[in-house]
C-alpha positions as a printed NumPy array, in Angstrom:
array([[-0.246, -0.07 , -0.078],
       [ 1.338,  3.121, -1.177],
       [ 1.064,  6.513,  1.026],
       [ 0.297,  9.802, -0.736],
       [ 2.478, 12.282, -0.286],
       [ 2.987, 15.765, -1.556],
       [ 4.158, 16.713, -4.87 ],
       [ 7.729, 17.681, -5.289],
       [ 7.152, 21.199, -6.854],
       [ 4.77 , 21.859, -3.545],
       [ 7.313, 20.795, -0.852],
       [10.477, 22.336, -2.694],
       [ 8.543, 25.767, -2.934],
       [ 7.202, 25.587,  0.586],
       [11.162, 24.851,  1.448],
       [12.624, 27.642,  0.147],
       [10.808, 30.073,  2.783],
       [12.14 , 28.597,  5.896],
       [15.838, 28.367,  3.629],
       [15.776, 31.68 ,  3.064],
       [15.105, 32.678,  6.433],
       [17.561, 30.707,  7.678],
       [20.172, 31.983,  5.3  ],
       [19.178, 35.58 ,  6.085],
       [19.769, 34.743, 10.11 ],
       [23.176, 33.639,  9.599],
       [24.148, 36.19 ,  7.24 ],
       [22.656, 39.069,  9.338],
       [24.648, 37.073, 12.347],
       [27.911, 36.996, 10.565],
       [27.496, 40.791, 10.01 ],
       [26.728, 41.725, 13.581],
       [29.241, 39.831, 14.4  ],
       [32.062, 42.11 , 12.594],
       [30.854, 44.444, 14.782],
       [30.664, 42.666, 18.123],
       [34.453, 43.397, 18.898],
       [35.836, 40.087, 21.182],
       [32.197, 39.091, 21.82 ],
       [31.945, 38.152, 18.233],
       [32.152, 34.342, 18.905],
       [28.933, 34.596, 21.163],
       [27.308, 37.121, 18.743],
       [27.463, 34.837, 15.668],
       [26.979, 31.467, 17.734],
       [23.337, 32.512, 18.634],
       [22.598, 33.186, 15.056],
       [23.923, 30.439, 13.54 ],
       [22.363, 28.115, 15.797],
       [18.775, 29.675, 14.767],
       [19.63 , 29.729, 11.419],
       [20.74 , 25.975, 11.081],
       [17.339, 25.335, 12.8  ],
       [15.464, 26.796,  9.912],
       [17.715, 24.739,  7.412],
       [16.91 , 21.608,  8.963],
       [13.363, 22.357,  8.685],
       [13.536, 23.3  ,  5.688],
       [15.564, 20.19 ,  4.516],
       [12.967, 18.022,  6.121],
       [ 9.954, 19.815,  4.346],
       [11.964, 18.755,  0.527],
       [12.202, 14.924,  2.254],
       [ 8.021, 15.446,  2.787],
       [ 7.883, 14.29 , -0.948],
       [ 9.773, 11.277, -0.984],
       [ 8.911,  8.018,  0.441],
       [12.664,  6.362, -0.136],
       [13.978,  4.863,  3.435],
       [17.327,  5.838,  2.598],
       [15.859,  9.437,  3.327],
       [15.092,  8.281,  7.051],
       [19.198,  7.679,  7.178],
       [19.456, 10.88 ,  5.599],
       [17.259, 13.061,  8.412],
       [18.934, 11.551, 10.789],
       [22.686, 12.23 ,  9.647],
       [21.412, 15.936,  9.349],
       [20.17 , 15.976, 12.97 ],
       [23.117, 14.488, 14.243],
       [25.548, 16.995, 12.535],
       [23.331, 19.752, 13.442],
       [23.656, 18.397, 17.109],
       [27.147, 18.461, 16.868],
       [27.824, 21.871, 15.653],
       [25.333, 23.368, 18.292],
       [27.343, 21.237, 20.96 ],
       [30.681, 22.689, 19.451],
       [29.272, 26.262, 19.273],
       [28.397, 25.815, 23.113],
       [31.451, 24.817, 24.422],
       [33.542, 27.295, 22.259],
       [31.089, 30.161, 23.987],
       [31.683, 28.803, 27.165],
       [35.73 , 28.926, 26.86 ],
       [35.481, 32.611, 25.285],
       [33.558, 33.966, 28.389]])
């Protein structure tokens, strides 16, 4: 039995919104970090973490149009990579502060 899934065009269009928001947050964070002096890492870490959340949401929306089992592994890898980056950012912010 096959389950209905969303058309690829719909999911890619919907995924463009959180992708653009995430990219904008990261770029704005990088620009603000340039003017933060010695607290640039702390300023950028927050923006990067939030931007990665939006990028993950965009990726999950794109995956909604597929029904392949390999995509489950891809989602798990993306989530794991994001968690490792966030944990590393938290440790670096503690070391700086």
